[in-house]
Kinemage of the C-alpha trace (Angstrom):
@kinemage 1
@onewidth
@group {chain A} dominant
@subgroup {mainchain}
@vectorlist {calphas} color= white
{ca met a 1} P 39.141 0.663 190.700
{ca ser a 2} L 36.413 3.054 189.014
{ca cys a 3} L 32.976 3.568 192.139
{ca leu a 4} L 31.056 1.798 189.148
{ca tyr a 5} L 33.405 -1.675 189.196
{ca lys a 6} L 33.162 -1.877 192.955
{ca ile a 7} L 29.404 -1.646 193.224
{ca gly a 8} L 28.645 -4.651 190.480
{ca val a 9} L 31.461 -6.508 192.600
{ca leu a 10} L 29.882 -6.158 195.451
{ca ala a 11} L 26.442 -6.911 193.658
{ca leu a 12} L 27.935 -10.215 191.957
{ca ala a 13} L 29.281 -11.453 195.283
{ca leu a 14} L 25.709 -10.677 197.024
{ca thr a 15} L 23.886 -12.697 194.373
{ca leu a 16} L 26.523 -15.724 194.549
{ca ala a 17} L 26.492 -15.496 198.336
{ca lys a 18} L 22.950 -14.977 198.549
{ca pro a 19} L 20.776 -18.713 197.826
{ca ser a 20} L 18.295 -18.304 195.519
{ca ala a 21} L 15.917 -20.942 197.053
{ca ser a 22} L 15.266 -22.121 200.379
{ca val a 23} L 17.295 -25.272 202.238
{ca ala a 24} L 14.236 -27.110 201.900
{ca gln a 25} L 13.419 -26.135 198.334
{ca gln a 26} L 17.194 -26.754 197.680
{ca ala a 27} L 16.364 -30.865 199.304
{ca gly a 28} L 13.727 -31.269 197.038
{ca thr a 29} L 10.861 -30.163 199.400
{ca val a 30} L 8.112 -27.703 199.671
{ca lys a 31} L 6.672 -26.295 202.994
{ca tyr a 32} L 2.895 -25.922 203.245
{ca lys a 33} L 1.081 -24.527 206.263
{ca cys a 34} L -1.436 -26.390 207.454
{ca met a 35} L -4.844 -25.191 209.557
{ca ile a 36} L -6.210 -27.817 211.545
{ca gln a 37} L -9.969 -26.479 212.686
{ca met a 38} L -11.128 -29.049 215.335
{ca thr a 39} L -15.036 -29.543 216.154
{ca asn a 40} L -16.810 -28.357 219.068
{ca tyr a 41} L -16.635 -31.427 221.139
{ca met a 42} L -16.320 -31.839 224.779
{ca gly a 43} L -13.321 -33.119 226.182
{ca glu a 44} L -9.954 -33.453 226.673
{ca gly a 45} L -7.225 -31.591 224.007
{ca ala a 46} L -6.705 -34.491 220.764
{ca tyr a 47} L -3.652 -35.662 219.558
{ca ile a 48} L -2.966 -35.947 216.062
{ca val a 49} L -0.501 -37.556 213.590
{ca val a 50} L 0.069 -36.194 210.023
{ca ser a 51} L 1.415 -38.877 208.202
{ca leu a 52} L 2.402 -39.074 204.630
{ca ile a 53} L 1.063 -43.314 203.633
{ca asn a 54} L 2.687 -44.744 200.160
{ca gly a 55} L 0.816 -45.929 197.511
{ca lys a 56} L 0.484 -49.774 199.416
{ca gly a 57} L -1.158 -48.124 202.304
{ca gly a 58} L 2.075 -48.304 204.363
{ca tyr a 59} L 3.777 -44.863 206.424
{ca asp a 60} L 5.932 -43.518 204.420
{ca lys a 61} L 7.306 -40.308 206.909
{ca thr a 62} L 5.729 -38.663 210.052
{ca leu a 63} L 5.045 -35.417 209.137
{ca tyr a 64} L 3.976 -34.171 212.676
{ca val a 65} L 2.291 -35.058 216.020
{ca leu a 66} L 0.075 -32.555 217.596
{ca gly a 67} L 0.276 -33.631 221.020
{ca ser a 68} L 4.011 -33.520 222.881
{ca asn a 69} L 3.380 -36.420 226.087
{ca lys a 70} L 4.503 -39.906 224.750
{ca lys a 71} L 2.764 -41.734 227.261
{ca trp a 72} L -0.393 -40.962 225.111
{ca tyr a 73} L 1.377 -41.740 221.259
{ca pro a 74} L 0.051 -45.975 222.224
{ca asp a 75} L -3.236 -44.329 221.828
{ca ile a 76} L -2.470 -43.390 218.557
{ca lys a 77} L -2.535 -46.876 217.556
{ca glu a 78} L -2.001 -47.210 213.922
{ca trp a 79} L 0.649 -44.494 213.572
{ca tyr a 80} L 2.230 -45.897 216.931
{ca lys a 81} L 2.723 -49.378 215.396
{ca ala a 82} L 4.688 -48.276 212.495
{ca tyr a 83} L 6.262 -45.924 214.473
{ca ala a 84} L 7.468 -48.559 217.034
{ca lys a 85} L 8.878 -50.103 214.600
{ca lys a 86} L 11.387 -48.042 212.721
{ca lys a 87} L 12.164 -45.068 215.867
{ca thr a 88} L 12.893 -41.698 214.140
{ca asp a 89} L 13.416 -38.277 216.380
{ca ile a 90} L 9.923 -36.596 216.058
{ca ser a 91} L 11.042 -34.071 218.573
{ca ala a 92} L 11.453 -31.376 215.980
{ca ile a 93} L 7.972 -31.826 214.617
{ca thr a 94} L 5.480 -31.868 217.964
{ca gly a 95} L 3.214 -29.343 219.180
{ca ala a 96} L 0.634 -29.415 221.565
{ca ser a 97} L -2.139 -31.040 221.554
{ca val a 98} L -5.363 -28.880 220.012
{ca ala a 99} L -8.758 -28.844 221.880
{ca gly a 100} L -12.323 -28.368 220.649
{ca gly a 101} L -13.472 -26.067 218.772
{ca asp a 102} L -9.569 -24.404 218.258
{ca arg a 103} L -7.376 -24.354 215.740
{ca ser a 104} L -3.765 -25.378 215.153
{ca val a 105} L -1.479 -23.614 212.471
{ca thr a 106} L 1.648 -25.780 211.521
{ca val a 107} L 4.016 -25.765 208.892
{ca leu a 108} L 4.364 -29.624 207.417
{ca glu a 109} L 7.725 -30.182 204.567
{ca ile a 110} L 7.070 -32.531 202.195
{ca glu a 111} L 9.102 -34.169 199.544
{ca ser a 112} L 8.217 -32.286 196.125
{ca ala a 113} L 8.745 -35.592 194.367
{ca lys a 114} L 5.659 -37.068 196.135
{ca ile a 115} L 3.590 -34.520 195.307
{ca asp a 116} L 1.248 -35.481 192.507
{ca lys a 117} L 2.567 -39.512 192.929
{ca asp a 118} L 0.511 -42.329 194.830
{ca tyr a 119} L 0.826 -40.906 198.085
{ca lys a 120} L -1.717 -40.073 201.028
{ca leu a 121} L -1.753 -37.451 204.187
{ca arg a 122} L -3.429 -39.042 206.401
{ca phe a 123} L -4.639 -37.566 209.974
{ca glu a 124} L -4.797 -40.030 212.972
{ca ser a 125} L -6.626 -38.259 215.790
{ca gly a 126} L -7.759 -39.388 219.272
{ca val a 127} L -9.110 -38.221 222.694
{ca glu a 128} L -8.849 -39.687 226.117
{ca asp a 129} L -11.879 -41.936 227.018
{ca lys a 130} L -13.373 -41.196 223.593
{ca pro a 131} L -12.855 -42.536 220.336
{ca tyr a 132} L -9.980 -43.172 217.746
{ca tyr a 133} L -10.316 -42.260 214.340
{ca val a 134} L -7.524 -43.489 212.400
{ca lys a 135} L -8.792 -41.519 209.397
{ca asp a 136} L -9.919 -38.898 210.546
{ca leu a 137} L -8.767 -37.040 207.506
{ca glu a 138} L -7.217 -38.741 204.578
{ca ile a 139} L -6.241 -36.648 201.492
{ca pro a 140} L -4.230 -37.916 198.251
{ca leu a 141} L -1.547 -35.887 198.014
{ca thr a 142} L -1.959 -33.946 194.927
{ca thr a 143} L -1.698 -30.680 194.166
{ca glu a 144} L -5.267 -30.115 193.450
{ca ala a 145} L -6.277 -31.474 196.869
{ca leu a 146} L -3.254 -28.923 198.643
{ca ser a 147} L -5.286 -26.131 197.440
{ca ala a 148} L -8.786 -27.412 198.457
{ca lys a 149} L -10.963 -27.362 201.723
{ca ser a 150} L -10.408 -31.218 203.397
{ca glu a 151} L -13.816 -32.141 205.519
{ca gly a 152} L -12.877 -34.549 208.709
{ca thr a 153} L -14.753 -37.666 209.982
{ca gly a 154} L -14.101 -37.222 213.661
{ca tyr a 155} L -12.442 -34.688 215.535
{ca ile a 156} L -11.364 -32.697 212.791
{ca arg a 157} L -13.950 -30.868 211.282
{ca tyr a 158} L -11.344 -29.301 208.178
{ca val a 159} L -8.071 -28.864 206.817
{ca arg a 160} L -6.931 -26.225 204.798
{ca phe a 161} L -2.805 -25.597 203.125
{ca ser a 162} L -1.349 -22.772 201.957
{ca pro a 163} L 2.347 -22.686 200.514
{ca asn a 164} L 4.447 -21.314 203.183
{ca thr a 165} L 6.546 -17.827 201.209
{ca ser a 166} L 8.362 -17.492 204.607
{ca asn a 167} L 11.797 -19.603 204.767
C-alpha cells in the first residue's frame, strides 16, 4: 500500500471513531454555564435550587442544587414538595452553598427540545434564619433569555448564562 493511501485510511478511521458532537448533544441536550452572583447579605450560605418548570407551573426536573446537606432541603419548601413525591438521585448535580457577595459558576444540562417552548427556569433560595424565596428568579427558557442578564429578587443579585463549549 502506498503511504498516501494508508494516511487516508487512518484519517477516515479517526474521523469515524471520534464523535463529531458531545454525548450530551447527541442525546438532545445542550450545556450552559450558569453564573450566579449573590447580593451582599449577612448570614449563612444560601441554598439555591435551579428547576425546570413546565407550562402548567409544575416541576419538570431539578437541574442543580447549591447546598449539599440534605437536612436543609425541606427549607426549600416548594421544590422539596415536588422532590419528596418523586425522589431522584441528585448527587451528580449538587454543589456547595454560596455566601453573600460570592458567585458560583455551574454547568446546567438542558434538553434542547424544551428551549423556546413553554418552560421556565426557577431559582429558589433560602438562608438559615432568613426568608425563603420561592421565585428568587424565574426566567423563560428561551434563547433570548439565556443570552441576557437576569436580576434576582432575594439573595440572588443576577444570573448570566453562556454556552458551555467544553465537553
